[in-house]
C-alpha positions as CSV (number, residue, x, y, z in Angstrom):
1,M,-69.0,-91.5,123.5
2,N,-66.0,-92.5,121.8
3,S,-62.7,-92.3,123.5
4,I,-60.9,-89.1,123.3
5,Y,-57.6,-89.7,120.9
6,T,-54.8,-87.0,121.7
7,F,-52.3,-85.0,119.7
8,A,-49.1,-84.8,121.9
9,R,-48.1,-81.2,122.4
10,H,-44.7,-79.8,121.5
11,F,-43.2,-76.9,123.2
12,G,-41.6,-76.0,119.8
13,L,-45.0,-75.1,118.2
14,A,-44.8,-71.6,120.0
15,T,-42.2,-70.7,118.2
16,G,-43.4,-71.9,114.9
17,V,-40.8,-74.9,114.1
18,V,-42.0,-78.0,112.7
19,A,-42.6,-80.8,115.3
20,V,-43.9,-84.6,115.1
21,F,-47.1,-85.5,116.6
22,A,-47.8,-89.1,117.5
23,L,-51.5,-90.3,116.9
24,C,-52.7,-92.1,119.9
25,G,-55.3,-95.2,119.3
26,G,-57.2,-96.0,116.4
27,N,-56.5,-97.9,113.2
28,L,-54.5,-95.2,111.3
29,A,-51.4,-97.6,110.8
30,R,-49.5,-95.3,108.6
31,A,-50.2,-92.1,110.8
32,Q,-49.1,-94.1,113.8
33,S,-46.0,-95.3,112.3
34,S,-44.5,-91.9,110.8
35,G,-46.4,-89.5,112.8
36,V,-47.6,-86.1,111.6
37,S,-45.8,-83.0,111.1
38,A,-47.1,-79.7,112.4
39,T,-46.2,-76.3,111.4
40,V,-47.6,-73.3,112.9
41,M,-48.2,-70.8,109.9
42,G,-48.8,-67.7,111.9
43,S,-50.8,-66.4,114.8
44,F,-54.3,-64.1,114.7
45,R,-56.5,-62.1,117.0
46,E,-59.6,-64.0,117.4
47,P,-59.7,-65.7,113.8
48,W,-62.7,-67.0,112.6
49,A,-62.4,-68.4,109.2
50,L,-59.8,-69.5,106.4
51,E,-60.0,-69.6,102.7
52,F,-57.4,-70.7,100.3
53,L,-56.5,-68.9,97.2
54,P,-55.4,-70.6,93.9
55,D,-51.9,-69.6,94.3
56,G,-51.4,-71.4,97.6
57,R,-52.0,-68.1,99.7
58,A,-54.6,-67.9,102.1
59,L,-57.1,-65.4,103.5
60,V,-58.0,-65.4,107.4
61,T,-60.7,-63.2,108.9
62,E,-60.5,-61.8,112.5
63,K,-63.7,-61.3,114.5
64,A,-63.0,-57.6,115.1
65,G,-63.1,-56.6,111.6
66,A,-59.7,-57.5,110.1
67,L,-59.0,-59.5,106.9
68,K,-55.7,-60.9,106.7
69,L,-53.7,-62.4,103.9
70,L,-51.1,-65.3,104.7
71,A,-48.5,-65.3,102.0
72,G,-46.3,-67.7,103.8
73,P,-45.2,-68.9,107.4
74,N,-45.6,-66.0,109.7
75,Q,-45.7,-63.7,106.5
76,I,-49.4,-62.1,107.3
77,H,-50.6,-58.7,105.5
78,D,-53.5,-56.6,105.7
79,I,-56.2,-56.5,103.3
80,S,-58.1,-53.1,103.6
81,G,-61.7,-52.0,102.6
82,V,-63.7,-54.4,104.9
83,P,-67.0,-53.3,105.8
84,A,-67.9,-51.9,109.6
85,V,-68.5,-54.9,111.7
86,A,-71.0,-54.9,114.8
87,Y,-68.2,-56.4,117.3
88,G,-69.2,-58.0,120.5
89,G,-70.3,-61.2,121.9
90,Q,-70.4,-63.6,118.8
91,G,-70.9,-60.7,116.6
92,G,-68.0,-59.4,114.1
93,L,-66.6,-60.6,111.0
94,G,-67.2,-64.1,110.2
95,D,-66.9,-66.2,107.0
96,V,-64.8,-65.7,104.0
97,V,-65.2,-67.5,100.7
98,L,-64.3,-67.3,96.9
99,H,-66.7,-67.1,94.3
100,P,-66.4,-70.4,92.0
101,N,-65.4,-68.4,89.3
102,F,-62.8,-66.3,91.5
103,A,-60.0,-67.0,88.8
104,S,-61.8,-64.7,86.4
105,N,-63.8,-62.0,88.4
106,Q,-61.9,-61.9,91.7
107,L,-65.3,-61.8,93.7
108,V,-64.8,-63.0,97.4
109,Y,-67.9,-63.0,99.9
110,I,-67.7,-62.2,103.6
111,S,-70.1,-62.5,106.2
112,Y,-70.2,-60.3,109.4
113,A,-72.6,-58.6,112.1
114,E,-73.8,-55.2,111.1
115,S,-75.5,-52.6,113.2
116,G,-79.1,-51.5,112.9
117,S,-81.4,-49.2,114.8
118,G,-82.4,-49.2,118.4
119,G,-79.2,-51.1,119.4
120,T,-80.2,-54.1,117.1
121,T,-77.6,-55.9,114.9
122,G,-78.0,-58.9,112.1
123,A,-75.9,-60.9,110.0
124,A,-74.9,-59.9,106.4
125,V,-73.0,-61.3,103.4
126,A,-71.5,-59.1,101.0
127,R,-69.3,-59.6,97.9
128,A,-66.3,-57.6,96.8
129,R,-63.4,-57.7,94.5
130,L,-60.2,-58.5,95.8
131,Q,-57.0,-56.8,94.6
132,L,-53.9,-58.5,95.6
133,T,-50.3,-57.5,96.1
134,S,-47.2,-59.1,97.3
135,T,-47.8,-57.2,100.7
136,G,-51.5,-57.4,101.0
137,G,-54.4,-56.1,99.2
138,S,-58.1,-54.4,99.3
139,L,-61.5,-54.9,98.9
140,S,-63.6,-52.8,96.4
141,N,-66.9,-52.4,94.8
142,I,-68.6,-54.0,98.0
143,E,-72.3,-55.1,97.7
144,V,-74.3,-56.6,100.1
145,V,-76.0,-59.5,98.7
146,W,-78.3,-60.8,102.0
147,R,-79.3,-59.7,105.4
148,Q,-80.9,-61.4,108.4
149,V,-84.4,-60.3,108.9
150,P,-85.3,-58.8,111.1
151,K,-82.5,-57.2,113.1
152,V,-82.9,-58.1,116.7
153,V,-81.2,-56.9,120.2
154,G,-78.3,-59.2,121.1
155,N,-75.1,-60.4,119.8
156,A,-75.2,-64.2,119.3
157,H,-76.4,-67.2,117.0
158,Y,-75.7,-65.4,113.7
159,S,-74.3,-68.4,112.2
160,H,-73.4,-66.8,108.8
161,R,-71.8,-69.5,107.4
162,I,-71.0,-69.5,103.5
163,A,-70.9,-72.1,101.0
164,F,-71.4,-72.6,97.1
165,D,-72.5,-75.5,95.4
166,R,-71.3,-77.1,92.2
167,E,-73.7,-75.1,90.3
168,G,-72.6,-71.9,91.8
169,Y,-75.5,-71.3,94.1
170,L,-74.6,-69.4,97.1
171,W,-75.7,-71.0,100.5
172,I,-76.1,-69.2,104.0
173,S,-76.8,-70.5,107.5
174,S,-78.7,-68.0,109.7
175,G,-78.9,-68.7,113.1
176,E,-82.2,-68.0,115.3
177,R,-80.5,-65.1,117.4
178,Q,-81.5,-67.3,120.7
179,L,-85.1,-66.3,120.0
180,M,-86.1,-70.0,119.4
181,M,-89.4,-69.7,117.8
182,P,-88.5,-67.5,114.6
183,A,-87.0,-70.9,113.4
184,Q,-90.2,-72.2,113.0
185,Q,-91.8,-69.0,111.6
186,M,-91.9,-68.2,107.8
187,D,-92.0,-64.5,108.1
188,N,-88.2,-64.0,108.6
189,N,-85.1,-65.8,107.6
190,L,-83.8,-66.7,111.2
191,G,-82.9,-70.3,112.2
192,K,-82.9,-71.1,108.5
193,I,-80.6,-72.4,105.7
194,L,-80.8,-70.1,102.7
195,R,-80.0,-70.8,98.9
196,L,-79.6,-67.6,96.5
197,R,-78.0,-67.2,93.3
198,D,-74.4,-65.5,93.6
199,D,-76.2,-61.8,93.4
200,G,-78.3,-62.4,96.3
201,S,-81.4,-63.1,93.9
202,V,-83.7,-65.9,94.6
203,P,-83.9,-69.0,92.5
204,A,-87.4,-69.8,91.2
205,D,-87.0,-73.5,92.2
206,N,-86.6,-72.6,95.9
207,P,-89.1,-74.9,98.1
208,F,-91.0,-71.6,99.3
209,A,-90.2,-69.3,96.4
210,H,-94.0,-68.9,95.6
211,L,-94.3,-67.2,99.2
212,G,-92.3,-64.3,98.0
213,G,-90.4,-61.9,100.4
214,V,-87.5,-63.3,102.7
215,S,-89.4,-66.6,103.0
216,A,-88.6,-67.1,99.3
217,Q,-84.9,-67.5,100.3
218,I,-85.5,-70.3,102.6
219,W,-84.3,-74.4,101.8
220,S,-84.5,-75.5,105.3
221,L,-85.9,-74.4,108.7
222,G,-85.8,-75.3,112.3
223,H,-82.2,-74.5,113.1
224,R,-80.6,-73.4,115.9
225,N,-77.1,-71.9,115.3
226,V,-75.4,-73.4,112.3
227,L,-71.6,-72.9,112.3
228,G,-70.4,-75.6,110.0
229,L,-71.8,-76.1,106.2
230,A,-70.1,-77.9,103.8
231,F,-70.9,-80.5,100.6
232,D,-69.6,-83.8,100.4
233,E,-68.5,-85.5,97.1
234,L,-71.7,-86.6,96.1
235,G,-72.7,-82.8,96.0
236,R,-75.0,-83.2,99.2
237,L,-75.2,-80.2,101.9
238,W,-74.4,-81.3,105.5
239,D,-74.4,-79.0,108.6
240,V,-73.4,-79.0,111.9
241,E,-75.3,-77.0,114.6
242,M,-74.8,-76.1,118.1
243,G,-77.4,-77.7,120.8
244,P,-78.8,-76.2,123.8
245,M,-77.6,-78.2,126.8
246,G,-76.6,-81.3,124.9
247,G,-77.9,-82.2,121.3
248,D,-75.1,-80.9,119.2
249,E,-76.3,-82.0,115.6
250,L,-74.8,-83.3,112.2
251,N,-77.8,-82.8,109.7
252,L,-77.8,-83.8,106.1
253,I,-79.8,-80.9,104.6
254,V,-82.9,-81.8,102.4
255,R,-84.9,-79.3,100.3
256,G,-87.9,-77.9,102.6
257,G,-86.7,-79.9,105.6
258,N,-87.6,-78.9,109.0
259,Y,-85.2,-79.8,111.8
260,G,-87.4,-79.3,114.5
261,W,-85.8,-76.5,116.8
262,P,-86.9,-75.6,119.1
263,L,-89.8,-77.9,119.2
264,V,-87.8,-80.9,119.4
265,S,-84.1,-81.5,120.3
266,N,-81.6,-84.2,121.9
267,G,-80.9,-81.7,124.3
268,S,-82.5,-79.8,127.1
269,H,-82.8,-76.2,127.9
270,Y,-80.1,-74.3,130.1
271,D,-82.6,-74.2,132.8
272,G,-82.9,-78.1,132.8
273,R,-86.5,-78.0,131.2
274,D,-86.8,-81.0,129.0
275,I,-87.1,-80.8,125.2
276,P,-89.1,-83.4,123.4
277,D,-86.5,-85.7,121.6
278,H,-86.6,-86.0,117.9
279,W,-87.8,-89.5,117.9
280,T,-91.4,-88.2,119.4
281,R,-91.9,-85.9,116.5
282,P,-91.3,-87.8,113.2
283,E,-92.5,-85.3,111.0
284,F,-89.2,-83.3,111.8
285,N,-86.1,-84.3,110.2
286,A,-83.5,-86.0,112.9
287,P,-79.8,-85.4,113.1
288,L,-77.8,-88.4,111.8
289,L,-75.2,-87.7,114.6
290,S,-76.2,-85.7,118.1
291,A,-73.4,-85.1,120.9
292,N,-74.3,-85.1,124.7
293,P,-72.5,-83.6,126.5
294,V,-71.9,-80.9,123.7
295,V,-68.7,-80.5,121.7
296,S,-69.8,-76.8,120.4
297,P,-69.1,-77.8,116.9
298,S,-67.8,-74.6,115.1
299,S,-66.9,-75.7,111.3
300,L,-67.4,-78.6,109.3
301,M,-65.0,-80.2,106.3
302,F,-65.0,-83.1,104.1
303,Y,-61.6,-84.8,103.4
304,N,-60.8,-85.7,99.8
305,G,-56.9,-85.1,99.7
306,R,-54.1,-87.4,99.2
307,E,-52.1,-86.5,102.3
308,F,-54.0,-88.9,104.3
309,P,-55.8,-91.5,102.0
310,E,-57.1,-93.5,104.8
311,W,-59.6,-90.4,105.9
312,Q,-60.9,-89.5,102.1
313,G,-64.6,-89.2,102.3
314,D,-64.4,-88.4,106.0
315,A,-65.8,-85.4,107.6
316,F,-63.9,-83.2,110.2
317,V,-65.7,-81.2,113.0
318,S,-63.8,-78.7,115.0
319,G,-65.3,-78.3,118.6
320,L,-65.0,-75.4,121.0
321,T,-65.8,-76.9,124.5
322,Y,-63.5,-79.7,124.7
323,F,-60.9,-78.3,122.2
324,T,-61.2,-81.2,120.0
325,V,-61.7,-82.2,116.2
326,S,-63.8,-85.3,115.4
327,R,-63.7,-87.5,112.5
328,I,-66.6,-88.8,111.1
329,E,-66.8,-92.0,109.2
330,F,-69.8,-92.6,106.9
331,T,-70.9,-96.3,106.9
332,S,-73.5,-95.9,104.0
333,V,-74.9,-92.8,102.3
334,D,-77.1,-92.1,105.4
335,R,-75.4,-93.6,108.3
336,A,-72.5,-91.8,110.3
337,R,-70.1,-92.5,113.3
338,E,-67.6,-90.5,115.1
339,A,-64.6,-92.5,114.5
340,Q,-62.0,-90.8,116.6
341,R,-61.8,-87.6,118.4
342,Y,-58.5,-85.8,118.6
343,R,-57.8,-83.2,121.6
344,F,-55.6,-80.0,121.3
345,G,-54.7,-77.5,123.4
346,A,-56.9,-74.7,122.6
347,R,-60.6,-74.2,121.4
348,V,-60.5,-74.8,117.7
349,R,-62.5,-72.5,115.5
350,A,-62.2,-74.1,112.0
351,V,-60.6,-77.0,110.1
352,E,-59.8,-76.9,106.4
353,Q,-58.1,-78.8,103.9
354,G,-55.2,-77.1,102.4
355,P,-54.4,-77.2,98.7
356,E,-51.7,-79.5,99.2
357,G,-54.1,-82.1,101.0
358,G,-52.9,-81.2,104.6
359,I,-55.3,-80.4,107.1
360,W,-55.3,-76.9,108.7
361,L,-56.6,-75.9,112.1
362,L,-57.3,-72.5,113.3
363,E,-57.4,-72.0,117.0
364,D,-59.7,-69.5,118.6
365,G,-59.2,-66.4,120.9
366,N,-56.4,-64.0,121.0
367,G,-53.3,-65.3,119.5
368,G,-55.1,-68.1,118.0
369,R,-52.7,-70.2,115.9
370,L,-52.9,-71.4,112.4
371,I,-51.7,-75.0,112.2
372,R,-51.0,-77.0,109.3
373,Y,-50.9,-80.9,109.6
374,T,-49.1,-83.0,107.1
375,S,-47.8,-86.7,107.2
376,A,-44.3,-86.6,108.5
377,G,-43.1,-88.9,105.8
378,Q,-44.2,-86.6,103.1
């Protein structure tokens, strides 16, 4: 493992003032010499995801079922009309993403856990029209465009990250709900990455469209718990997913690919039983990077901003277990390495690039802070 690079903590962050952070180690000469400015933009109750609006404001989800509008530092307002969520464990309100044509249609997409019969739950994705005011807003015309099939008992491994590609297709990660083998079975959409049109219908050129039903939604299979889903500058889709005991993965997602869970993994079962490594089963897609011990990846972002030009093209992975963010460099189109790892004072739920090119971190848990990092010299 690479050395852990630490952001020096500053007591003033608790009150939301700007502090200067020094980067320790690495080859970031500009960042080392000028430091990094950190501004606390607000605090939230169990925040999960962050999405920026065209006007620079931002939407933040809270797991218990609240959607918030961040209008400025510590200016946080309510968005009403969020559907009821099944809150508990890893369940609740999850991701929020704008439609590619949001400026003209005002559509937003949210993911969340919903209740079923007999104590079951499952992830869902809905779209709604967002109506904003200066002090908040509301969701209307809510329409569910996708559901996990089947709903199961339990409240873990929903995944339910959302992303849109350049062609306007909707991509959804669906966890295997801690049931493992459904990830290898085609009669369900658990443990899969799914490709849909923006209304939830299935594109005719999906790799398993000929099978019909939920199988037609599937783009790739053999996934465990995908909590990061993002496209790079070449338009390629990547994921980060939690391994079991060891074996967190960074994967390049390819059409019809099978990533092997639970038949292969670079980790082990929690009871210590071995799982064959990827190299033993070359028919499965192996990760470009795997982590042991785990970092518990919670989001994935590709950076292309001007605030930190030395990081353009790099990926950032937030982590829960060791309160970290990893910076990933790509040495070729199919090779990557962890270049640096930054430690923070809390579990990091999400990392996003802001409209100004800064890097925004969303802490996990009650009182989780949203912190904006920019170059101190800007």
